[in-house]
MIGUBA-816512 format. One line per field, with one value per atom (N, C-alpha, C): atom name; y, z, x; residue number from 1. Coordinates in steps of 0.02 Angstrom, whole numbers, padded with zeros to 5 digits, m for minus. Example, Ala and Ser with C-alpha at 12.3 -4.5 7.8 and 13.67 -1.06 7.14 Angstrom:
BEGIN
atom [N|CA|C|N|CA|C]
py [m00284|m00225|m00165|m00112|m00053|00002]
pz [00390|00390|00390|00354|00357|00394]
px [00660|00615|00660|00642|00684|00645]
seq [1|1|1|2|2|2]
***
This chain:
BEGIN
atom [N|CA|C|N|CA|C|N|CA|C|N|CA|C|N|CA|C|N|CA|C|N|CA|C|N|CA|C|N|CA|C|N|CA|C|N|CA|C|N|CA|C|N|CA|C|N|CA|C|N|CA|C|N|CA|C|N|CA|C|N|CA|C|N|CA|C|N|CA|C|N|CA|C|N|CA|C|N|CA|C|N|CA|C|N|CA|C|N|CA|C|N|CA|C|N|CA|C|N|CA|C|N|CA|C|N|CA|C|N|CA|C|N|CA|C|N|CA|C|N|CA|C|N|CA|C|N|CA|C|N|CA|C|N|CA|C|N|CA|C|N|CA|C|N|CA|C|N|CA|C|N|CA|C|N|CA|C|N|CA|C|N|CA|C|N|CA|C|N|CA|C|N|CA|C|N|CA|C|N|CA|C|N|CA|C|N|CA|C|N|CA|C|N|CA|C|N|CA|C|N|CA|C|N|CA|C|N|CA|C|N|CA|C|N|CA|C|N|CA|C|N|CA|C|N|CA|C|N|CA|C|N|CA|C|N|CA|C|N|CA|C|N|CA|C|N|CA|C|N|CA|C|N|CA|C|N|CA|C|N|CA|C|N|CA|C|N|CA|C|N|CA|C|N|CA|C|N|CA|C|N|CA|C|N|CA|C|N|CA|C|N|CA|C|N|CA|C|N|CA|C|N|CA|C]
py [00644|00661|00681|00740|00760|00720|00711|00674|00722|00696|00734|00736|00796|00803|00810|00768|00771|00779|00832|00847|00820|00780|00757|00817|00818|00874|00885|00832|00839|00872|00856|00887|00962|00981|01052|01088|01057|01087|01092|01040|01041|01098|01106|01159|01229|01238|01303|01324|01275|01288|01308|01294|01308|01381|01407|01475|01481|01541|01552|01531|01548|01530|01455|01419|01346|01316|01343|01320|01329|01386|01400|01350|01337|01289|01219|01198|01131|01122|01170|01165|01165|01205|01206|01139|01108|01043|00989|00993|00944|00952|01014|01025|01001|01010|00984|00908|00877|00805|00779|00814|00793|00798|00840|00847|00795|00756|00705|00641|00604|00542|00487|00484|00434|00468|00491|00528|00485|00419|00376|00380|00396|00400|00462|00511|00573|00578|00526|00524|00461|00463|00406|00359|00295|00245|00229|00233|00219|00144|00122|00051|00025|m00036|m00071|m00030|00007|00049|00061|00071|00087|00162|00201|00274|00297|00360|00391|00455|00479|00541|00586|00647|00696|00747|00759|00806|00874|00925|00994|01034|01041|01074|01034|01066|01030|01001|01008|00982|00917|00877|00814|00813|00784|00776|00701|00673|00602|00594|00549|00540|00468|00460|00394|00400|00368|00373|00312|00325|00271|00273|00228|00227|00213|00168|00150|00208|00251|00308|00372|00371|00430|00486|00467|00513|00511|00570|00576|00605|00566|00589|00618|00679|00711|00700|00661|00642|00686|00704|00743|00788|00842|00887|00917|00925|00955|00949|00970|00967|00894|00883|00815|00773|00804|00767|00733|00768|00744|00718|00729|00711|00635|00596|00523|00495|00528|00504|00508|00552|00564|00527|00476|00440|00397]
pz [00555|00487|00449|00418|00381|00317|00299|00239|00180|00121|00060|00030|00014|m00018|m00093|m00132|m00205|m00230|m00267|m00294|m00365|m00378|m00446|m00486|m00551|m00592|m00584|m00578|m00570|m00503|m00451|m00385|m00388|m00425|m00433|m00468|m00520|m00555|m00509|m00469|m00422|m00372|m00346|m00296|m00326|m00388|m00421|m00429|m00434|m00443|m00377|m00321|m00255|m00236|m00191|m00165|m00131|m00132|m00105|m00032|00009|00080|00091|00049|00053|00034|m00019|m00039|00017|00049|00104|00161|00179|00234|00216|00153|00131|00131|00103|00101|00172|00216|00286|00319|00306|00335|00308|00244|00214|00242|00252|00281|00353|00389|00458|00457|00411|00404|00387|00344|00323|00380|00429|00486|00540|00534|00585|00571|00624|00618|00584|00600|00571|00541|00479|00449|00438|00434|00423|00480|00539|00597|00596|00553|00550|00487|00446|00385|00387|00352|00350|00293|00308|00257|00218|00152|00111|00103|00107|00102|00032|00031|m00031|m00075|m00043|m00080|m00037|m00068|m00029|m00013|m00034|m00027|00040|00056|00118|00099|00144|00136|00196|00182|00235|00233|00290|00294|00314|00274|00289|00281|00334|00330|00286|00236|00190|00131|00130|00076|00096|00045|00056|00009|00034|m00005|m00007|m00067|m00075|m00078|m00036|m00028|m00040|m00062|m00064|m00020|00038|00085|00075|00057|00044|00097|00145|00202|00183|00137|00120|00090|00053|00021|00061|00116|00156|00112|00073|00025|00033|00027|00025|m00043|m00084|m00150|m00142|m00162|m00161|m00229|m00231|m00295|m00316|m00270|m00285|m00226|m00240|m00188|m00212|m00167|m00187|m00134|m00153|m00108|m00089|m00027|m00002|m00040|m00069|m00103|m00167|m00205|m00271|m00279|m00231|m00241|m00248|m00215|m00218|m00284|m00316|m00380|m00436|m00430|m00484|m00477|m00435|m00426|m00485]
px [00277|00296|00233|00233|00173|00164|00101|00084|00086|00101|00102|00031|00007|m00058|m00048|m00083|m00080|m00152|m00163|m00229|m00235|m00286|m00300|m00326|m00314|m00339|m00414|m00451|m00523|m00541|m00502|m00514|m00500|m00448|m00432|m00490|m00517|m00575|m00635|m00647|m00702|m00694|m00634|m00622|m00631|m00611|m00618|m00691|m00736|m00807|m00841|m00809|m00839|m00827|m00869|m00858|m00790|m00762|m00694|m00688|m00738|m00734|m00735|m00772|m00774|m00706|m00676|m00609|m00558|m00560|m00514|m00523|m00586|m00600|m00579|m00591|m00573|m00497|m00461|m00388|m00359|m00387|m00364|m00376|m00434|m00450|m00403|m00387|m00341|m00271|m00248|m00182|m00180|m00235|m00238|m00235|m00271|m00271|m00201|m00166|m00099|m00049|m00062|m00018|m00028|m00080|m00095|m00056|m00044|m00007|m00048|m00112|m00157|m00218|m00213|m00270|m00332|m00324|m00383|m00433|m00410|m00455|m00498|m00482|m00520|m00562|m00562|m00602|m00644|m00700|m00746|m00726|m00719|m00703|m00766|m00763|m00822|m00831|m00893|m00909|m00891|m00865|m00847|m00800|m00756|m00709|m00647|m00590|m00529|m00525|m00576|m00574|m00603|m00588|m00612|m00649|m00692|m00728|m00713|m00696|m00684|m00740|m00772|m00828|m00801|m00819|m00801|m00865|m00904|m00969|m01015|m01045|m01090|m01053|m00988|m00947|m00913|m00898|m00861|m00801|m00747|m00686|m00671|m00665|m00650|m00575|m00549|m00477|m00456|m00395|m00363|m00301|m00302|m00246|m00201|m00139|m00091|m00036|m00042|00003|00076|00088|00157|00195|00161|00193|00187|00148|00133|00105|00054|00023|m00053|m00083|m00156|m00173|m00208|m00231|m00301|m00310|m00375|m00406|m00461|m00491|m00549|m00593|m00653|m00669|m00705|m00730|m00795|m00843|m00906|m00959|m01019|m01077|m01090|m01108|m01116|m01168|m01217|m01270|m01244|m01202|m01185|m01113|m01070|m01000|m00990|m01032|m01024|m01048|m01096|m01123|m01072|m01024|m00977|m00912|m00909|m00846|m00834]
seq [1|1|1|2|2|2|3|3|3|4|4|4|5|5|5|6|6|6|7|7|7|8|8|8|9|9|9|10|10|10|11|11|11|12|12|12|13|13|13|14|14|14|15|15|15|16|16|16|17|17|17|18|18|18|19|19|19|20|20|20|21|21|21|22|22|22|23|23|23|24|24|24|25|25|25|26|26|26|27|27|27|28|28|28|29|29|29|30|30|30|31|31|31|32|32|32|33|33|33|34|34|34|35|35|35|36|36|36|37|37|37|38|38|38|39|39|39|40|40|40|41|41|41|42|42|42|43|43|43|44|44|44|45|45|45|46|46|46|47|47|47|48|48|48|49|49|49|50|50|50|51|51|51|52|52|52|53|53|53|54|54|54|55|55|55|56|56|56|57|57|57|58|58|58|59|59|59|60|60|60|61|61|61|62|62|62|63|63|63|64|64|64|65|65|65|66|66|66|67|67|67|68|68|68|69|69|69|70|70|70|71|71|71|72|72|72|73|73|73|74|74|74|75|75|75|76|76|76|77|77|77|78|78|78|79|79|79|80|80|80|81|81|81|82|82|82|83|83|83|84|84|84|85|85|85|86|86|86|87|87|87]
***
């Protein structure tokens, strides 16, 4: 069963600021993740947080994976150096 992807308004703004090719790769990676049975195994669990990080080249996408609802919330997206600072 595919997972539902929900983009937070801030994640949408983050994605709009990225180059077009990066947006395409990130959205494709998220759709691939949503099609998997256990998306947690393909994303890195952040320490001291319930959130996950998905690596797409030099970009990172911060996720909240909610198993009971079969939902993946996309919270932030951006360059790997600064995306964690803005949580």
